[in-house]
N, CA, C and O atoms as CSV, one atom per row, in Angstrom:
chain,resi,resn,atom,element,x,y,z
A,1,GLU,N,N,31.743,-16.063,7.677
A,1,GLU,CA,C,30.575,-16.167,8.619
A,1,GLU,C,C,29.801,-14.923,8.128
A,1,GLU,O,O,28.609,-14.802,7.846
A,2,ARG,N,N,30.934,-13.931,8.104
A,2,ARG,CA,C,29.903,-12.805,8.284
A,2,ARG,C,C,29.133,-12.281,7.391
A,2,ARG,O,O,28.123,-11.701,7.789
A,3,LEU,N,N,29.377,-12.342,6.145
A,3,LEU,CA,C,28.300,-12.019,4.878
A,3,LEU,C,C,27.059,-12.898,4.890
A,3,LEU,O,O,26.100,-12.689,4.147
A,4,PHE,N,N,27.146,-14.235,6.072
A,4,PHE,CA,C,26.292,-15.110,6.359
A,4,PHE,C,C,25.313,-14.241,7.579
A,4,PHE,O,O,24.107,-14.467,7.668
A,5,GLN,N,N,25.857,-13.466,8.274
A,5,GLN,CA,C,25.632,-12.845,9.898
A,5,GLN,C,C,24.971,-11.420,8.855
A,5,GLN,O,O,24.253,-10.597,9.421
A,6,GLN,N,N,25.091,-11.358,8.290
A,6,GLN,CA,C,24.676,-9.819,6.615
A,6,GLN,C,C,23.175,-10.438,6.568
A,6,GLN,O,O,22.197,-10.010,7.181
A,7,THR,N,N,23.237,-11.624,5.632
A,7,THR,CA,C,22.205,-12.745,5.013
A,7,THR,C,C,21.057,-12.202,6.111
A,7,THR,O,O,20.035,-11.579,5.821
A,8,LEU,N,N,21.371,-12.487,7.058
A,8,LEU,CA,C,20.608,-13.735,8.328
A,8,LEU,C,C,20.342,-11.954,8.621
A,8,LEU,O,O,19.967,-11.463,7.556
A,9,GLU,N,N,20.421,-10.964,9.649
A,9,GLU,CA,C,20.267,-9.882,9.890
A,9,GLU,C,C,19.026,-9.439,8.619
A,9,GLU,O,O,17.870,-9.489,9.039
A,10,LYS,N,N,19.195,-9.022,7.130
A,10,LYS,CA,C,18.975,-8.583,6.911
A,10,LYS,C,C,17.360,-9.413,6.499
A,10,LYS,O,O,16.302,-8.786,6.466
A,11,LYS,N,N,17.445,-10.549,6.281
A,11,LYS,CA,C,16.341,-11.523,6.312
A,11,LYS,C,C,15.127,-11.437,7.480
A,11,LYS,O,O,13.921,-11.683,7.457
A,12,THR,N,N,15.934,-11.028,8.371
A,12,THR,CA,C,15.071,-10.913,10.271
A,12,THR,C,C,14.368,-9.623,9.512
A,12,THR,O,O,13.160,-9.608,9.277
A,13,LYS,N,N,15.129,-8.701,9.207
A,13,LYS,CA,C,14.646,-7.803,8.862
A,13,LYS,C,C,13.948,-7.093,8.322
A,13,LYS,O,O,13.480,-5.960,8.430
A,14,ASN,N,N,13.920,-8.234,7.467
A,14,ASN,CA,C,12.166,-8.191,6.285
A,14,ASN,C,C,10.693,-8.846,7.083
A,14,ASN,O,O,9.682,-8.337,7.567
A,15,ASN,N,N,11.185,-10.173,6.919
A,15,ASN,CA,C,10.540,-10.737,8.164
A,15,ASN,C,C,9.331,-10.194,8.886
A,15,ASN,O,O,8.125,-10.381,8.724
A,16,PHE,N,N,10.144,-9.343,9.872
A,16,PHE,CA,C,9.557,-8.351,10.748
A,16,PHE,C,C,9.507,-7.078,9.940
A,16,PHE,O,O,9.375,-6.406,10.963
A,17,ALA,N,N,9.500,-6.462,9.296
A,17,ALA,CA,C,8.498,-5.601,8.091
A,17,ALA,C,C,7.261,-5.912,7.561
A,17,ALA,O,O,6.174,-5.357,7.721
A,18,LYS,N,N,7.829,-7.636,6.390
A,18,LYS,CA,C,6.242,-8.264,6.206
A,18,LYS,C,C,5.205,-8.643,7.518
A,18,LYS,O,O,4.003,-8.488,7.736
A,19,MET,N,N,6.040,-9.066,8.057
A,19,MET,CA,C,4.512,-8.909,9.518
A,19,MET,C,C,3.674,-7.789,9.746
A,19,MET,O,O,2.453,-7.656,9.825
A,20,LEU,N,N,5.149,-6.609,9.879
A,20,LEU,CA,C,4.194,-5.451,10.507
A,20,LEU,C,C,3.447,-4.575,9.373
A,20,LEU,O,O,2.580,-3.712,9.506
A,21,GLN,N,N,4.252,-5.234,7.874
A,21,GLN,CA,C,3.302,-4.378,6.645
A,21,GLN,C,C,1.585,-5.539,6.508
A,21,GLN,O,O,0.576,-5.127,5.936
A,22,LYS,N,N,1.661,-6.603,7.016
A,22,LYS,CA,C,0.577,-7.451,7.292
A,22,LYS,C,C,-0.680,-6.591,8.187
A,22,LYS,O,O,-1.875,-6.516,7.899
A,23,MET,N,N,-0.076,-6.091,9.160
A,23,MET,CA,C,-0.620,-6.601,10.172
A,23,MET,C,C,-1.495,-4.738,10.266
A,23,MET,O,O,-2.503,-4.481,10.924
A,24,LYS,N,N,-0.599,-3.620,9.289
A,24,LYS,CA,C,-1.309,-2.785,9.454
A,24,LYS,C,C,-2.218,-2.761,8.480
A,24,LYS,O,O,-2.979,-1.794,8.514
A,25,LEU,N,N,-2.484,-4.137,6.949
A,25,LEU,CA,C,-3.111,-4.259,6.626
A,25,LEU,C,C,-4.455,-4.989,7.260
A,25,LEU,O,O,-5.411,-4.557,6.616
A,26,VAL,N,N,-4.597,-5.284,7.577
A,26,VAL,CA,C,-5.590,-6.412,8.729
A,26,VAL,C,C,-6.049,-4.670,9.620
A,26,VAL,O,O,-7.203,-4.631,10.046
A,27,GLN,N,N,-5.284,-3.543,9.820
A,27,GLN,CA,C,-5.916,-2.551,10.583
A,27,GLN,C,C,-6.975,-1.881,9.619
A,27,GLN,O,O,-8.159,-2.214,9.676
A,28,PHE,N,N,-6.433,-0.758,8.576
A,28,PHE,CA,C,-6.700,-1.059,6.851
A,28,PHE,C,C,-7.718,-1.503,6.796
A,28,PHE,O,O,-8.501,-0.637,7.186
A,29,THR,N,N,-8.389,-2.652,6.454
A,29,THR,CA,C,-9.261,-2.868,6.370
A,29,THR,C,C,-10.903,-3.014,7.505
A,29,THR,O,O,-12.129,-3.021,7.395
A,30,TYR,N,N,-9.671,-3.121,8.678
A,30,TYR,CA,C,-10.820,-2.367,9.984
A,30,TYR,C,C,-11.349,-1.350,9.261
A,30,TYR,O,O,-12.259,-1.167,8.452
A,31,TRP,N,N,-10.352,-0.649,9.900
A,31,TRP,CA,C,-10.504,1.519,9.391
A,31,TRP,C,C,-11.967,1.588,8.731
A,31,TRP,O,O,-13.089,1.776,9.202
A,32,ASP,N,N,-11.353,1.299,7.122
A,32,ASP,CA,C,-12.180,0.952,6.080
A,32,ASP,C,C,-13.643,0.270,5.771
A,32,ASP,O,O,-14.593,0.796,5.190
A,33,GLN,N,N,-13.557,-0.957,6.286
A,33,GLN,CA,C,-14.940,-1.346,6.657
A,33,GLN,C,C,-15.945,-0.901,7.670
A,33,GLN,O,O,-17.025,-0.397,7.363
A,34,GLN,N,N,-15.419,-1.174,9.247
A,34,GLN,CA,C,-15.768,-1.788,9.967
A,34,GLN,C,C,-16.744,-0.477,10.119
A,34,GLN,O,O,-17.973,-0.443,10.179
A,35,THR,N,N,-15.474,0.944,10.175
A,35,THR,CA,C,-15.804,2.224,11.381
A,35,THR,C,C,-16.286,2.827,9.574
A,35,THR,O,O,-17.382,2.561,9.081
A,36,GLN,N,N,-15.374,3.511,8.963
A,36,GLN,CA,C,-15.829,3.786,7.769
A,36,GLN,C,C,-14.547,5.240,7.687
A,36,GLN,O,O,-14.345,5.874,6.652
A,37,ASN,N,N,-14.061,5.422,8.589
A,37,ASN,CA,C,-13.116,6.436,8.639
A,37,ASN,C,C,-11.973,6.665,7.910
A,37,ASN,O,O,-10.833,6.338,8.239
A,38,VAL,N,N,-12.312,7.238,6.909
A,38,VAL,CA,C,-11.032,6.845,5.312
A,38,VAL,C,C,-9.575,7.493,5.957
A,38,VAL,O,O,-8.468,6.955,5.953
A,39,GLN,N,N,-9.830,8.386,6.327
A,39,GLN,CA,C,-8.614,9.470,7.183
A,39,GLN,C,C,-7.576,8.539,7.608
A,39,GLN,O,O,-6.358,8.482,7.438
A,40,GLU,N,N,-8.602,7.697,8.328
A,40,GLU,CA,C,-6.993,6.820,9.700
A,40,GLU,C,C,-7.209,5.827,8.309
A,40,GLU,O,O,-6.112,5.528,7.837
A,41,ALA,N,N,-8.036,5.413,7.763
A,41,ALA,CA,C,-7.763,3.522,6.982
A,41,ALA,C,C,-6.340,4.032,6.102
A,41,ALA,O,O,-5.323,3.339,6.074
A,42,TRP,N,N,-6.471,5.429,5.362
A,42,TRP,CA,C,-5.608,5.741,4.565
A,42,TRP,C,C,-4.073,5.826,4.849
A,42,TRP,O,O,-3.092,5.396,4.241
A,43,LYS,N,N,-4.259,6.655,6.187
A,43,LYS,CA,C,-3.018,6.304,7.188
A,43,LYS,C,C,-2.210,5.558,7.076
A,43,LYS,O,O,-1.048,5.730,6.705
A,44,LEU,N,N,-3.046,4.091,7.570
A,44,LEU,CA,C,-2.802,2.686,7.583
A,44,LEU,C,C,-2.408,2.234,6.730
A,44,LEU,O,O,-1.197,2.432,6.637
A,45,LEU,N,N,-2.874,1.587,5.855
A,45,LEU,CA,C,-2.463,1.942,4.253
A,45,LEU,C,C,-1.485,2.251,3.811
A,45,LEU,O,O,-0.736,1.628,3.058
A,46,MET,N,N,-1.388,3.370,4.292
A,46,MET,CA,C,0.482,4.429,3.786
A,46,MET,C,C,1.045,3.714,3.981
A,46,MET,O,O,1.966,3.433,3.214
A,47,GLU,N,N,0.800,2.976,5.177
A,47,GLU,CA,C,2.358,2.877,6.620
A,47,GLU,C,C,2.716,1.265,6.004
A,47,GLU,O,O,3.726,0.622,5.718
A,48,SER,N,N,0.875,1.016,5.995
A,48,SER,CA,C,2.160,-0.844,5.500
A,48,SER,C,C,1.862,-0.751,3.541
A,48,SER,O,O,1.281,-1.474,2.733
A,49,GLN,N,N,2.446,0.239,3.481
A,49,GLN,CA,C,2.810,0.090,1.698
A,49,GLN,C,C,4.288,0.863,2.541
A,49,GLN,O,O,4.559,0.223,3.556
A,50,GLN,N,N,4.990,1.750,2.369
A,50,GLN,CA,C,6.227,1.724,3.421
A,50,GLN,C,C,7.190,0.650,3.309
A,50,GLN,O,O,7.851,0.102,2.427
A,51,LEU,N,N,6.976,0.559,4.735
A,51,LEU,CA,C,6.711,-1.005,5.135
A,51,LEU,C,C,7.114,-1.974,3.872
A,51,LEU,O,O,8.268,-2.388,3.754
A,52,LYS,N,N,6.217,-2.260,3.061
A,52,LYS,CA,C,6.267,-3.054,1.958
A,52,LYS,C,C,7.750,-2.613,0.697
A,52,LYS,O,O,8.386,-3.103,-0.237
A,53,LEU,N,N,7.644,-1.409,1.499
A,53,LEU,CA,C,9.441,-1.121,0.327
A,53,LEU,C,C,10.060,-1.116,0.905
A,53,LEU,O,O,10.744,-0.104,0.758
A,54,THR,N,N,10.501,-1.920,1.946
A,54,THR,CA,C,11.273,-1.370,2.524
A,54,THR,C,C,12.463,-3.254,2.607
A,54,THR,O,O,13.600,-3.502,3.009
A,55,TYR,N,N,11.330,-4.107,1.977
A,55,TYR,CA,C,11.716,-5.117,1.295
A,55,TYR,C,C,11.476,-5.563,-0.410
A,55,TYR,O,O,12.301,-6.347,-0.878
A,56,THR,N,N,10.666,-5.199,-1.063
A,56,THR,CA,C,11.040,-5.492,-1.966
A,56,THR,C,C,10.601,-3.961,-3.454
A,56,THR,O,O,9.744,-3.746,-4.311
A,57,VAL,N,N,11.889,-3.295,-2.894
A,57,VAL,CA,C,11.712,-1.942,-3.601
A,57,VAL,C,C,13.515,-1.326,-3.583
A,57,VAL,O,O,13.965,-0.403,-2.904
A,58,THR,N,N,14.019,-1.932,-4.258
A,58,THR,CA,C,15.554,-1.299,-4.406
A,58,THR,C,C,16.218,0.185,-4.533
A,58,THR,O,O,17.400,0.516,-4.442
A,59,ASP,N,N,14.818,1.117,-4.824
A,59,ASP,CA,C,15.044,1.889,-5.194
A,59,ASP,C,C,13.936,2.753,-3.953
A,59,ASP,O,O,13.538,3.762,-4.535
A,60,PRO,N,N,13.482,2.720,-2.874
A,60,PRO,CA,C,12.149,3.689,-2.241
A,60,PRO,C,C,11.959,4.680,-2.282
A,60,PRO,O,O,10.835,5.107,-2.016
A,61,GLN,N,N,12.973,5.485,-2.632
A,61,GLN,CA,C,12.749,7.306,-2.850
A,61,GLN,C,C,11.834,7.128,-4.141
A,61,GLN,O,O,10.652,7.472,-4.112
A,62,ALA,N,N,12.434,6.569,-5.291
A,62,ALA,CA,C,11.218,6.990,-7.054
A,62,ALA,C,C,9.831,6.185,-6.426
A,62,ALA,O,O,8.745,6.726,-6.638
A,63,GLU,N,N,9.868,4.816,-5.608
A,63,GLU,CA,C,8.485,4.719,-5.310
A,63,GLU,C,C,7.457,5.456,-4.314
A,63,GLU,O,O,6.235,5.595,-4.375
A,64,ILE,N,N,8.530,5.927,-3.259
A,64,ILE,CA,C,7.155,6.885,-2.640
A,64,ILE,C,C,6.988,7.866,-3.821
A,64,ILE,O,O,5.929,7.906,-4.447
A,65,THR,N,N,8.387,8.920,-4.221
A,65,THR,CA,C,7.836,10.250,-5.000
A,65,THR,C,C,6.500,9.511,-6.273
A,65,THR,O,O,5.674,10.315,-6.705
A,66,ARG,N,N,6.417,7.982,-6.770
A,66,ARG,CA,C,5.312,7.709,-7.898
A,66,ARG,C,C,4.094,7.630,-7.203
A,66,ARG,O,O,3.164,8.144,-7.824
A,67,ASN,N,N,3.675,6.933,-5.624
A,67,ASN,CA,C,3.232,7.349,-5.294
A,67,ASN,C,C,2.451,8.607,-5.138
A,67,ASN,O,O,1.259,8.754,-5.408
A,68,ILE,N,N,3.119,9.323,-4.757
A,68,ILE,CA,C,2.793,10.632,-4.490
A,68,ILE,C,C,1.968,11.048,-5.488
A,68,ILE,O,O,0.828,11.466,-5.291
A,69,ASN,N,N,2.626,10.928,-6.824
A,69,ASN,CA,C,2.176,11.569,-7.647
A,69,ASN,C,C,0.528,11.106,-7.896
A,69,ASN,O,O,-0.382,11.794,-8.359
A,70,ASN,N,N,0.498,9.826,-7.461
A,70,ASN,CA,C,-0.845,9.111,-8.408
A,70,ASN,C,C,-1.711,9.977,-7.311
A,70,ASN,O,O,-2.688,10.606,-7.717
A,71,GLN,N,N,-1.228,10.019,-5.451
A,71,GLN,CA,C,-2.460,10.814,-5.112
A,71,GLN,C,C,-2.832,12.454,-5.834
A,71,GLN,O,O,-3.898,12.683,-6.404
A,72,GLN,N,N,-1.849,13.364,-5.685
A,72,GLN,CA,C,-1.991,13.996,-6.379
A,72,GLN,C,C,-2.719,14.078,-7.676
A,72,GLN,O,O,-3.392,15.092,-7.864
A,73,MET,N,N,-2.667,12.754,-9.004
A,73,MET,CA,C,-3.292,12.931,-9.358
A,73,MET,C,C,-5.295,12.409,-9.302
A,73,MET,O,O,-6.291,12.975,-9.753
A,74,PHE,N,N,-5.137,11.317,-8.650
A,74,PHE,CA,C,-6.551,11.466,-8.110
A,74,PHE,C,C,-7.144,11.298,-6.971
A,74,PHE,O,O,-7.310,10.476,-6.070
A,75,THR,N,N,-7.515,12.771,-7.444
A,75,THR,CA,C,-7.919,13.269,-5.442
A,75,THR,C,C,-9.571,13.248,-5.617
A,75,THR,O,O,-10.232,13.301,-6.654
A,76,PRO,N,N,-9.941,13.164,-4.430
A,76,PRO,CA,C,-11.592,13.115,-4.520
A,76,PRO,C,C,-12.621,14.118,-6.177
A,76,PRO,O,O,-13.212,13.823,-7.216
A,77,GLU,N,N,-12.318,15.050,-5.564
A,77,GLU,CA,C,-13.038,16.171,-6.852
A,77,GLU,C,C,-12.831,15.519,-8.133
A,77,GLU,O,O,-13.878,15.317,-8.748
A,78,ARG,N,N,-11.201,14.934,-9.001
A,78,ARG,CA,C,-11.063,14.733,-10.235
A,78,ARG,C,C,-11.668,12.841,-10.656
A,78,ARG,O,O,-11.850,12.458,-11.812
A,79,LEU,N,N,-11.908,11.797,-9.187
A,79,LEU,CA,C,-12.694,10.638,-9.166
A,79,LEU,C,C,-14.370,11.243,-9.397
A,79,LEU,O,O,-15.194,10.427,-9.808
A,80,GLN,N,N,-14.778,12.552,-9.144
A,80,GLN,CA,C,-16.163,12.565,-8.814
A,80,GLN,C,C,-15.735,13.325,-10.274
A,80,GLN,O,O,-15.368,12.312,-10.870
A,81,ARG,N,N,-15.617,13.981,-10.854
A,81,ARG,CA,C,-15.514,14.350,-12.322
A,81,ARG,C,C,-15.524,13.245,-13.621
A,81,ARG,O,O,-15.911,13.260,-14.790
A,82,LEU,N,N,-14.817,12.214,-12.645
A,82,LEU,CA,C,-15.132,10.902,-13.691
A,82,LEU,C,C,-15.698,10.059,-13.652
A,82,LEU,O,O,-15.459,8.956,-14.144
A,83,ASN,N,N,-16.711,10.459,-12.960
A,83,ASN,CA,C,-17.798,9.177,-12.109
A,83,ASN,C,C,-18.710,8.811,-13.064
A,83,ASN,O,O,-19.546,9.713,-13.009
A,84,GLY,N,N,-19.105,7.919,-14.031
A,84,GLY,CA,C,-19.356,7.060,-14.932
A,84,GLY,C,C,-18.566,7.573,-16.352
A,84,GLY,O,O,-19.103,7.358,-17.439
A,85,LYS,N,N,-17.673,8.043,-16.293
A,85,LYS,CA,C,-17.186,8.004,-17.578
A,85,LYS,C,C,-16.803,6.529,-18.323
A,85,LYS,O,O,-16.677,6.183,-19.498
A,86,GLY,N,N,-16.694,5.892,-17.102
A,86,GLY,CA,C,-16.061,4.489,-17.756
A,86,GLY,C,C,-16.432,3.430,-18.110
A,86,GLY,O,O,-17.557,3.710,-17.695
A,87,SER,N,N,-16.599,2.144,-18.613
A,87,SER,CA,C,-17.467,1.332,-18.720
A,87,SER,C,C,-18.649,0.932,-17.872
A,87,SER,O,O,-18.717,1.063,-16.650
A,88,PRO,N,N,-19.802,0.305,-18.865
A,88,PRO,CA,C,-21.446,0.527,-17.858
A,88,PRO,C,C,-21.014,-1.201,-17.946
A,88,PRO,O,O,-21.865,-1.887,-18.511
A,89,SER,N,N,-20.196,-1.687,-17.611
A,89,SER,CA,C,-20.510,-3.410,-17.037
A,89,SER,C,C,-20.919,-3.067,-15.749
A,89,SER,O,O,-21.314,-1.935,-15.471
A,90,LYS,N,N,-20.848,-3.961,-14.967
A,90,LYS,CA,C,-20.383,-4.052,-14.061
A,90,LYS,C,C,-20.583,-5.432,-13.217
A,90,LYS,O,O,-21.280,-5.833,-12.285
A,91,LEU,N,N,-19.567,-5.926,-14.084
A,91,LEU,CA,C,-18.116,-7.049,-14.673
A,91,LEU,C,C,-17.394,-6.595,-12.982
A,91,LEU,O,O,-16.900,-5.479,-13.140
A,92,PRO,N,N,-17.243,-6.918,-11.949
A,92,PRO,CA,C,-16.106,-6.037,-10.926
A,92,PRO,C,C,-15.008,-6.659,-11.861
A,92,PRO,O,O,-15.171,-7.460,-12.782
A,93,ILE,N,N,-13.802,-6.068,-11.374
A,93,ILE,CA,C,-12.130,-6.339,-12.067
A,93,ILE,C,C,-11.293,-6.171,-11.028
A,93,ILE,O,O,-11.450,-5.336,-10.137
A,94,PHE,N,N,-10.266,-7.064,-11.128
A,94,PHE,CA,C,-9.195,-7.252,-9.994
A,94,PHE,C,C,-8.246,-6.528,-10.513
A,94,PHE,O,O,-8.113,-6.351,-11.724
A,95,ILE,N,N,-7.459,-6.019,-9.565
A,95,ILE,CA,C,-6.421,-4.578,-10.330
A,95,ILE,C,C,-5.052,-5.561,-9.265
A,95,ILE,O,O,-5.030,-5.790,-8.056
A,96,VAL,N,N,-4.053,-5.939,-10.376
A,96,VAL,CA,C,-2.954,-6.555,-10.051
A,96,VAL,C,C,-1.627,-6.097,-8.737
A,96,VAL,O,O,-0.595,-5.687,-9.268
A,97,GLY,N,N,-1.605,-6.118,-7.919
A,97,GLY,CA,C,-0.453,-5.808,-7.186
A,97,GLY,C,C,-1.456,-4.593,-5.886
A,97,GLY,O,O,-0.880,-4.127,-4.904
A,98,PHE,N,N,-2.657,-4.355,-6.137
A,98,PHE,CA,C,-3.692,-3.615,-5.421
A,98,PHE,C,C,-4.053,-4.963,-4.173
A,98,PHE,O,O,-4.551,-6.028,-4.537
A,99,PRO,N,N,-3.796,-4.750,-3.104
A,99,PRO,CA,C,-3.920,-5.023,-1.435
A,99,PRO,C,C,-5.723,-5.180,-1.769
A,99,PRO,O,O,-6.389,-4.196,-2.090
A,100,ARG,N,N,-6.225,-6.356,-1.647
A,100,ARG,CA,C,-7.770,-6.720,-1.243
A,100,ARG,C,C,-7.488,-5.919,0.111
A,100,ARG,O,O,-8.372,-5.811,0.960
């Protein structure tokens, strides 16, 4: 019975985290597309990803470190330098795992 209770508590916490994570994604979309406030949008996206880590990743610290490394690598300045260096195709791409 104790194991059942612990499993139920974990599922409840995970479901709550999933709901909050989805709410943060909706807020991210609003701030990104409607207000074009990139700073606030990014903050909400990071909060969303932080919540997602609570129910999908077994080593949250490693995932956080990977995300920080990606932020440091893909700075606005670097992206500007890379502008125009990719494929000339105008076809859209789909990045697996990236929030829509």
